[in-house]
N, C-alpha and C positions, 0 to 999 in steps of 0.2 A: 504493499499499500504506500509505503514511503516514497518509492520511485514514482508511482502515479501522482502522488500529491505534489512532488517537486515539479512534474511535468505540467500539472494543471495551474500551479502557482503563478507563472507569468501571465496567464489569462486573467486570473482574479486580480493580479497586480495592475493590469491595465484598467480593470473596473475600479480598483482603488484609486488609481491616478485621476480618472475621470470624476470620481466622487470628491476627491480633494479640490479639483478645479471648480466643480460646482459649489461646494461648501464655501470656498473663499471668494465666490463670485467672480473669479477670473473667467469662468465660462458661465454666462447668464442663461436663464431658461430659454431665452429666445435663440441664443447660440446653440444651445443643446437641441432645440427643435429643428434647427436648420441642418445640424450635423445628422440627426436621425433621419431626416428626409433624404439627405445625400446617400446614406447607407442603404435605406429601405428602397429607394426608387432607382439607384444607380449601381452602387458597389455590390450590395448582396444580390441584386437582380442579375448583374453580369456573371457573379459567381454560380448562381443557380442555373442560369441558361447554359453556361459552358459545361458544367457538370452533367446537366440533362442531355445536352447535344452529344455527349460522348458516351451515353448509356442507352441501351435499348429499353423499351417498356417492360420486357420480361426481367431485366436486371433490377428494375425498381419495384414493380408490382409482384409481390410474393403473397398469394392468397392466405397462406397459413400465417405468415408474419402479420399481415394486415388483420386477419381474424383474431389473433392472439393479443395484439396491441389494442385493437378496438374493444375486445372483451374487457381487458384489464382497466382501460381508461373509463369505459362505461360503468364498471363496477365501482370505482372510486367516485366517479361523478354522482352515481346514485346514492352512495353512502353519505357524501357531503350534503346532498339535497335532502336526504332523510333526516340528518342531524339538524339541518336548517329548519325543517318543518317541525321537528321535536321542540326546537327553541322558539316555535311560533313565528318564524319569519315569513314574509310573503314569498310568492312564487319567484318574483323578480330577485329578491335578495338571496333566496336559496340557490338560484340559478347562477348568480355572479359568484357566490361562495363556491359552488360546485366547479366553476370555471377556474378559480384560483387553485382548487385541489387537484385538478387534472390536466391543466394546460401549461406546458413548460416553455421555457424561452428558447425553443428549438431554432427559430430563425436567426436571432442575433447572437446567441451563445452556442447552441448545439451544432449547427452547420460548420462554422469555422473551427470550433474547439475540437469536436469529435472527428472531423475529417483529418485534422493534423495529428491528433493523438492516436487514432485507430487505423489510420491509412485510408487510401482511396477506395478500398473495398468496402468501407463503411458508408460511402456517399449514397448508394442506392437505398439502403434501409433508412437513413436519416431523411431523405427526400420523401420517402413513403410515410414516415411518422409525421413529418411536417404537413403533408397533404391531408392525412387523416384529421389531424388537429384543425386545420383550416376549413376543410370541406364539411366535416361532420359536426365537430363540437362548436366551432364559432357559429356556424349556421344554426345549431340547436339553441344556442343562447339567444339569438335574434328571434327565433320562432317562439320560444318560451316567454320572453319579455314582451314582444309585440302582441302575441296571443293573449297574454294575461291582461294586458292593458285594453285591448279591444273587446276582450270577453269572448272571442271566437277566432277561428282560423279563416283566413281569406287569401285569395290570389295575390292581394297586395303584399302579404308577408313573404310569400314565395318569390315575388318579383324583387323585393328588397334584398332577400338572401342572394338571388342570382346576380343582381347588379353589384352587390358587394364582392362577390367572388371574382367577377369579371374585372373589377377595379383594383384587385389585390395584385401588386406587381410580383409577388412570389409565386402565386398560382400561374399568372401569365407567363413568367419566365420559364417555369417548369414545362408548361404545355408547349410553348414555342420550341424549347429545346428538344423535347421529345419529338415534335413534328419535324425538325431538322434531322434528327437521328433516323426516324422512320423513312424519310425521303432519301437517305443516304447521301445528303448534300454535304460535301466536304467544306469546312470552314477555312476560307483563305488564311494564309499565314499571318498576314498583317492584321486581319480581324481577330484571329485567335490571340495574337500578342496584345492587342488592344483590350480584349475581354480579360486576359490574364492580369494585365496591370491594373485595370479598374477593379476587378474582383479581389485582388490582393489588398485593396484598401478596406474590404469589408471587415476583416478580422480586427485590426486595431481600431477602426472607426466604430464599429458596432460595440465593442467592449468599452471603449471610452464613453460612448453615448450612454450605455447602460448605467455606468458609474455616475455620470453627470446627471442623469435623470433621477437617480436614487437620492441625490443631494436635496431634492425638493420634496421627497416623500416624507410623511410623518409616521410615527409609530403609535398611533392611537389604537385603542382596543386590542391591547397586546394578547390577551387570553385567546381571542378569536384568531388573531394573526398566527399565533403559535400552533393552534389546532390545524389551521389550513396549511401551514408550512410542514407540519408533520405528515398531513395527508400527501402533500406534493413530493416531499423529499424521501419519505419511507414507504407509505401505504402504496402510492402509485407505482414505483418500481417493483414493489413486492407482488402486487396483483398482475402487473404486466408480465412479470417472470412466471407466474402461474400460468398465464395465457400462452406465452410463446414457447415455454419449455415443456409444459404438460398437457394442457387442453388442446392447443393447436401446435404441436412441436414443429418448430421451424429449424432451418439450418443453424447450427450452434453459434456461429460468429454473427450472423445477422440477428439472431435472438438477443445476444449479448449487447449489440448495438441499440436495439430497441429499448432494452431495459436501461442502458446508460442514458439514452435520451429521456426516458421517463423520470429519471432522477434529477433533471434540471429544475432550477427554481421557477417560481411563477413567472409567467410571460408579461412583459411590459404592455402588450396590446390589450390585456384584460383591463388595465387601468384606463386605457383610451376608451374602451367600450363602456366601463363603469362611468366615466365622465360624460360620454355622449348620451347615455340613457339616464344619467342622474341617479345611479344606484350605488349607494355606499362607497363612494370613491376613496374615502379615508381608510375604510376597512381593507380595501384592495391594496391601496398604497402601503399600509403596514405589512400585509402578507408578502408583498414583493420584497420589501426592505429586509424583513426577518429571514425569509427563505433564501434570498441571495446571500446574506451574511453567513447563514448556517451551511449553505451548499459548498463553501470552501472546503469543508471537511467531508460532508456527506457525499458529494459527487465522486471525490477520489475513492472513498470506501466502496461505493457501488461498482465503479468501473474496475477496481482491483478485484472485487469479489466475482463478477461475471467473467472477466477476462482470465482469472485464475482457474 
């Protein structure tokens, strides 16, 4: 585990650097927002497009891996929602808490970190995990929130979900990359070099942006934040492990990548959704802060356990 910890430490060091820049106001919230936009729309999109363009659909989509990861994530989602209802929370609040418990920072932290730590063979499973999170569970949140507010399901809800997916640059980049791969269109050397240079900015940019954004987060309602962080950092990888190793046994390396991805801290985009819909943003903020701090140790432990 010590070797894994030392390998992950530089990644969390970059997060710490961004946090320091944000806390000292050297990096303002506006600057952080623009850096996040650059990473989200340009650097990370270039990285995902290049990865996808060099993989076939079969190398990304493994039905057993998808089934195991989907089962584990749905299980922790359901547990978090049930606990929310037990605490007499509304459907909206229970759904946003379930999102915290089950959706990790795969885009900004998982793609760059796990690809470097575990090698290029990990890229396909990482992209699959990211796609399941975005297509299934982000859509589920929108459906639950909008449906509970309207009191019924409508075509408008499905239209909102569809437009949201079409506007997500990570989904678009993956789909375009797979289209290029399927068409067997070679990427010109100059274009490939351009994508490589731009994509290389994703790792430091994303990690720095995570840290800088954490500087503006508050740690209110710590008891709930700790519960949600435990769900995300411990329960989620444990249930995904049950799914990918026993219920839907996948290829061992791909299964270990999925479990490692499940161990990532709460995703920053959950806070964006909480703010957008006005659902307990402080609670989500605290969960992101606590889970990211604790993940310095827990992510290393999980990766060491499954890779060992």
